DRENBALO-459657 format. One line per field, with one value per residue: x, y, z of N, C-alpha, C in turn; residue in three letters. Coordinates in steps of 0.001 Angstrom, whole numbers, plus 500000, padded with zeros to 6 digits. Example, Ala and Ser with C-alpha at 12.3 -4.5 7.8 and 13.67 -1.06 7.14 Angstrom:
! residues 2
nxx: 513190 | 512850
nyy: 494310 | 497750
nzz: 507800 | 507080
caxx: 512300 | 513670
cayy: 495500 | 498940
cazz: 507800 | 507140
cxx: 513200 | 512900
cyy: 496700 | 500030
czz: 507800 | 507870
code: ALA | SER
This chain:
! residues 125
nxx: 500843 | 500401 | 501728 | 499874 | 497434 | 497428 | 497328 | 494834 | 493208 | 493700 | 492675 | 489943 | 489312 | 489676 | 487669 | 485384 | 485623 | 485294 | 482672 | 481322 | 481710 | 480257 | 477570 | 475423 | 475435 | 473035 | 472409 | 473047 | 471176 | 468787 | 469068 | 469066 | 466488 | 464941 | 465621 | 464561 | 461817 | 461534 | 462037 | 459868 | 457806 | 458325 | 457890 | 455222 | 454098 | 453929 | 452393 | 449685 | 449552 | 448131 | 448717 | 449032 | 448209 | 448822 | 447941 | 449170 | 447866 | 448457 | 449546 | 448773 | 448997 | 447101 | 445715 | 443804 | 441583 | 440998 | 440415 | 438120 | 436381 | 435805 | 433499 | 430858 | 431807 | 434030 | 437406 | 440401 | 443655 | 446414 | 449847 | 451059 | 451551 | 449240 | 449255 | 451672 | 453516 | 451863 | 452427 | 453102 | 452644 | 453617 | 452781 | 453652 | 456061 | 457718 | 457243 | 456717 | 455916 | 453298 | 450619 | 447316 | 444497 | 441405 | 439495 | 437000 | 435100 | 436300 | 438894 | 442365 | 445885 | 448453 | 451482 | 454479 | 457078 | 459145 | 460465 | 463779 | 465403 | 467864 | 467516 | 465495 | 466837 | 468693 | 466967 | 466413 | 468541
nyy: 498816 | 502263 | 505309 | 507386 | 505998 | 504761 | 507027 | 508059 | 505936 | 505975 | 508490 | 508073 | 506068 | 507499 | 509435 | 507771 | 506716 | 509035 | 509697 | 507518 | 507928 | 510257 | 509627 | 507320 | 503769 | 501731 | 499434 | 500138 | 502180 | 500709 | 498991 | 500883 | 501986 | 499729 | 499266 | 501555 | 501108 | 498840 | 499870 | 501609 | 499727 | 498361 | 500441 | 500906 | 498688 | 499245 | 501514 | 501419 | 500680 | 501078 | 503707 | 504887 | 508043 | 510544 | 513470 | 515463 | 517472 | 518141 | 517030 | 515562 | 514731 | 513112 | 512312 | 509354 | 509996 | 512709 | 512281 | 510696 | 512584 | 514238 | 516044 | 516897 | 519790 | 520202 | 521371 | 520329 | 520843 | 521202 | 520285 | 521877 | 525222 | 527776 | 528355 | 527115 | 524818 | 521892 | 518358 | 515962 | 512632 | 509587 | 506336 | 506367 | 507751 | 510788 | 513042 | 515569 | 519054 | 521359 | 523793 | 524401 | 524446 | 525383 | 523730 | 523646 | 523463 | 521530 | 520360 | 520755 | 520355 | 522553 | 521972 | 523035 | 522456 | 519950 | 517018 | 516148 | 513262 | 512831 | 514081 | 512446 | 510021 | 510794 | 511204 | 508661 | 507786
nzz: 500000 | 499350 | 500770 | 500637 | 500455 | 502946 | 504599 | 503848 | 504656 | 507427 | 508038 | 507408 | 509280 | 511648 | 511364 | 511402 | 513983 | 515512 | 514790 | 515863 | 518577 | 518987 | 518296 | 519790 | 519526 | 517708 | 519078 | 521695 | 522066 | 521872 | 524058 | 526115 | 525842 | 526359 | 528992 | 530110 | 529685 | 531229 | 533759 | 533909 | 533862 | 536262 | 538088 | 537575 | 538733 | 541449 | 541743 | 542438 | 545077 | 548195 | 550522 | 553868 | 554744 | 557025 | 558718 | 561153 | 563540 | 566144 | 569433 | 572629 | 576112 | 578561 | 581743 | 582516 | 584051 | 583299 | 580614 | 580773 | 581723 | 579615 | 577655 | 575323 | 573664 | 575215 | 575365 | 574027 | 574710 | 572584 | 571765 | 569846 | 568618 | 567509 | 564051 | 563684 | 561634 | 560361 | 560536 | 558011 | 557495 | 555939 | 556062 | 558762 | 558590 | 558620 | 556044 | 555097 | 555817 | 556533 | 556008 | 557229 | 555077 | 553485 | 551167 | 548881 | 550994 | 552555 | 554705 | 554035 | 553270 | 552642 | 551333 | 552671 | 553172 | 552104 | 553339 | 552942 | 551446 | 552722 | 555209 | 556195 | 556507 | 558431 | 560589 | 561374 | 562820
caxx: 500000 | 501174 | 501546 | 498631 | 496324 | 497454 | 496859 | 493378 | 492602 | 493802 | 491702 | 488605 | 489135 | 489542 | 486336 | 484407 | 485723 | 484683 | 481225 | 480809 | 481708 | 479205 | 476246 | 475420 | 475065 | 471636 | 472280 | 473035 | 469884 | 467757 | 469222 | 468637 | 465024 | 464334 | 465794 | 463579 | 460492 | 461549 | 461880 | 458474 | 456981 | 458527 | 457222 | 453780 | 453668 | 453696 | 451619 | 448353 | 449639 | 447610 | 449558 | 448286 | 448706 | 448305 | 448341 | 449086 | 447631 | 449136 | 449415 | 448704 | 448885 | 446198 | 445403 | 442528 | 440552 | 440610 | 439837 | 436755 | 435565 | 435547 | 432100 | 430678 | 432178 | 435324 | 438536 | 441630 | 444801 | 447443 | 451220 | 451506 | 451010 | 448469 | 450121 | 452835 | 453242 | 451409 | 453326 | 452467 | 453311 | 453193 | 453121 | 454331 | 457343 | 457540 | 457704 | 456524 | 455231 | 452430 | 449655 | 445924 | 443726 | 440059 | 439267 | 435638 | 434522 | 437007 | 440245 | 443486 | 447199 | 449358 | 452831 | 455421 | 458441 | 459272 | 461639 | 464682 | 465805 | 468968 | 466944 | 464755 | 467830 | 469241 | 466004 | 466402 | 469694
cayy: 500000 | 503495 | 506166 | 508133 | 505112 | 504591 | 508272 | 508116 | 504929 | 506473 | 509587 | 507485 | 505399 | 508544 | 510006 | 506787 | 506638 | 510252 | 509587 | 506521 | 508526 | 511265 | 509009 | 505996 | 502705 | 501317 | 498434 | 500866 | 502858 | 499700 | 498537 | 501979 | 502110 | 498578 | 499484 | 502566 | 500502 | 497922 | 500710 | 502061 | 498581 | 498123 | 501517 | 500703 | 497630 | 499738 | 502752 | 501217 | 500238 | 502133 | 504165 | 505632 | 509413 | 511127 | 514850 | 515649 | 518847 | 518287 | 515908 | 515898 | 513614 | 513430 | 511141 | 508691 | 510763 | 513843 | 511719 | 510272 | 513759 | 515028 | 516075 | 517698 | 521177 | 520271 | 521766 | 519585 | 521669 | 520422 | 520727 | 522833 | 526580 | 528175 | 528842 | 526249 | 523858 | 520540 | 517346 | 515008 | 511329 | 508494 | 505104 | 506753 | 508410 | 512207 | 513351 | 516980 | 519931 | 522245 | 524620 | 524023 | 525240 | 524875 | 523584 | 523136 | 523187 | 520424 | 520716 | 520240 | 520799 | 523093 | 521571 | 524156 | 521941 | 518514 | 516497 | 515532 | 511897 | 512902 | 514385 | 511265 | 509046 | 511318 | 511051 | 507260 | 507518
cazz: 500000 | 499317 | 501949 | 500462 | 500807 | 504397 | 505192 | 503621 | 505518 | 508798 | 508168 | 507426 | 510573 | 512673 | 511194 | 511878 | 515444 | 516056 | 514586 | 516805 | 519913 | 519062 | 518210 | 520373 | 518590 | 517757 | 520144 | 522972 | 522169 | 522126 | 525436 | 526976 | 525811 | 527034 | 530427 | 530485 | 529780 | 532377 | 534947 | 533915 | 534244 | 537695 | 538803 | 537406 | 539651 | 542812 | 541758 | 543018 | 546472 | 549074 | 551626 | 554884 | 554889 | 558258 | 558991 | 562597 | 563973 | 567428 | 570367 | 574046 | 577049 | 579668 | 582570 | 582230 | 584754 | 582453 | 579397 | 581085 | 582026 | 578412 | 577212 | 574120 | 573925 | 575902 | 574522 | 574317 | 574335 | 571888 | 571995 | 568833 | 568669 | 566333 | 562976 | 563537 | 560565 | 560688 | 559987 | 557112 | 557596 | 555062 | 556779 | 560011 | 558322 | 558322 | 554687 | 554763 | 556767 | 555786 | 556723 | 556979 | 554127 | 553227 | 549734 | 548659 | 552304 | 553208 | 555128 | 553264 | 553740 | 551637 | 551726 | 552678 | 553308 | 551867 | 554039 | 551970 | 551806 | 553675 | 556528 | 556650 | 556967 | 559682 | 561667 | 561789 | 563689
cxx: 500879 | 500882 | 500258 | 497423 | 496264 | 496944 | 495340 | 492653 | 492610 | 492804 | 490276 | 488325 | 488938 | 488160 | 485261 | 484415 | 485067 | 483169 | 480613 | 480755 | 480563 | 477814 | 476302 | 474965 | 473598 | 471420 | 472214 | 471707 | 468772 | 467830 | 468746 | 467122 | 464361 | 464501 | 464792 | 462197 | 460434 | 461375 | 460442 | 457549 | 457099 | 457822 | 455711 | 453258 | 453303 | 452798 | 450251 | 448382 | 449136 | 448583 | 448687 | 448944 | 448018 | 448822 | 448112 | 448986 | 448370 | 448903 | 449245 | 448686 | 447932 | 445930 | 444017 | 441379 | 440052 | 439921 | 438385 | 435822 | 435282 | 434070 | 432034 | 430959 | 433487 | 436406 | 439761 | 442789 | 445892 | 448816 | 451689 | 450838 | 450205 | 449424 | 451369 | 452530 | 452784 | 452378 | 452533 | 453298 | 452755 | 453710 | 454032 | 455719 | 457072 | 458094 | 457570 | 455903 | 454390 | 451484 | 448249 | 445292 | 442330 | 439854 | 437893 | 435002 | 435125 | 438389 | 441265 | 444775 | 447987 | 450765 | 453772 | 456865 | 458424 | 460559 | 462516 | 465030 | 466944 | 468464 | 466181 | 465705 | 468411 | 468281 | 465925 | 467515 | 469405
cyy: 501235 | 504322 | 506961 | 507287 | 504905 | 505842 | 508399 | 507136 | 505399 | 507603 | 509051 | 506796 | 506417 | 509181 | 509064 | 506678 | 507859 | 510195 | 508598 | 507081 | 509511 | 510644 | 507619 | 504959 | 502346 | 500287 | 499116 | 501588 | 501873 | 499224 | 499616 | 502095 | 500922 | 498688 | 500512 | 501963 | 499511 | 498713 | 501193 | 500935 | 498303 | 499189 | 501335 | 499634 | 498161 | 500963 | 502607 | 500762 | 501363 | 502435 | 504951 | 506996 | 510028 | 512553 | 515087 | 517130 | 519130 | 517063 | 516444 | 514615 | 514047 | 512156 | 510598 | 509469 | 511925 | 513357 | 511322 | 511439 | 514631 | 514927 | 516884 | 519154 | 521311 | 520650 | 520994 | 520430 | 520777 | 521055 | 521777 | 524181 | 526856 | 528747 | 528015 | 525191 | 522497 | 519559 | 516346 | 513722 | 510395 | 507218 | 505390 | 507353 | 509855 | 512495 | 514834 | 517731 | 520894 | 523018 | 524231 | 524994 | 524634 | 524890 | 522948 | 522660 | 521964 | 520928 | 520071 | 520752 | 521313 | 522778 | 522753 | 523694 | 520431 | 518057 | 515765 | 514107 | 511874 | 513156 | 513185 | 510202 | 509489 | 511098 | 509605 | 506949 | 507824
czz: 500000 | 500560 | 501862 | 500858 | 502307 | 505101 | 505046 | 504543 | 506972 | 509028 | 508256 | 508759 | 511691 | 512590 | 511725 | 513402 | 516088 | 515925 | 515574 | 518224 | 520071 | 519097 | 518818 | 519350 | 518735 | 518859 | 521503 | 523162 | 522507 | 523566 | 526404 | 527001 | 526482 | 528536 | 530917 | 530620 | 530931 | 533669 | 535062 | 534352 | 535732 | 538520 | 538727 | 538360 | 541031 | 542881 | 542408 | 544470 | 547372 | 550214 | 552597 | 555055 | 556101 | 558375 | 560466 | 562933 | 565274 | 568279 | 571777 | 574849 | 578141 | 580453 | 582209 | 582850 | 583888 | 581183 | 579623 | 581364 | 580799 | 578029 | 575923 | 574468 | 574683 | 574897 | 574981 | 573802 | 573739 | 572088 | 570999 | 569015 | 567411 | 565291 | 562763 | 562470 | 561103 | 560023 | 559163 | 557142 | 556525 | 555696 | 557969 | 559808 | 557933 | 556929 | 554345 | 555936 | 555947 | 556667 | 556309 | 555992 | 554019 | 551720 | 549552 | 549963 | 552996 | 553611 | 554208 | 553861 | 552550 | 552105 | 551595 | 552743 | 553107 | 552544 | 553028 | 552402 | 552824 | 555086 | 557080 | 557175 | 558302 | 560848 | 562161 | 562782 | 565123
code: MET | SER | GLU | ASP | SER | LEU | ASP | ASN | LEU | ALA | ASP | LYS | LEU | ALA | GLU | GLU | ALA | ALA | ALA | MET | GLU | LYS | ALA | PRO | SER | LYS | ALA | ALA | GLU | ALA | MET | SER | SER | SER | LEU | GLY | THR | ALA | LYS | ASP | ARG | ASN | LEU | ALA | LEU | ILE | LEU | ASP | ILE | PRO | LEU | ARG | VAL | THR | VAL | GLU | LEU | GLY | ARG | THR | LYS | MET | PRO | VAL | ASN | GLU | LEU | LEU | ASN | LEU | THR | GLN | GLY | SER | VAL | VAL | GLU | LEU | SER | LYS | LEU | ALA | GLY | GLU | PRO | MET | GLU | VAL | TYR | VAL | ASN | ASP | LYS | LEU | ILE | ALA | LYS | GLY | GLU | ALA | VAL | VAL | VAL | ASN | GLU | LYS | PHE | GLY | VAL | ARG | LEU | THR | ASP | ILE | ILE | SER | PRO | THR | GLU | ARG | VAL | GLU | SER | LEU | LYS
């Protein structure tokens, strides 16, 4: 082979290598899309699982005597102050804090702070 042919061949190989680096192969794209659909399928399996969501307005402790003396109209004092954020639990794990709102004559919670995964892990320690 002549030097010109070798130079042309080297240039063509370099161009092909650069093109392969820029564009993923069809096999890689197919594998990526099948992994994406597998992830979607796995996520779809759990989307219908019911979870218990609890919003805590406050807590208190009282002796049995006081509990037995409660009547209609009695006021139970809670540990939280008015205006203090309520806590939102999913399956007894704190996930957010929020404030009470009324929507269509029903109570709701406007989330003001989502607990980060890092904070949730820290709370387990």
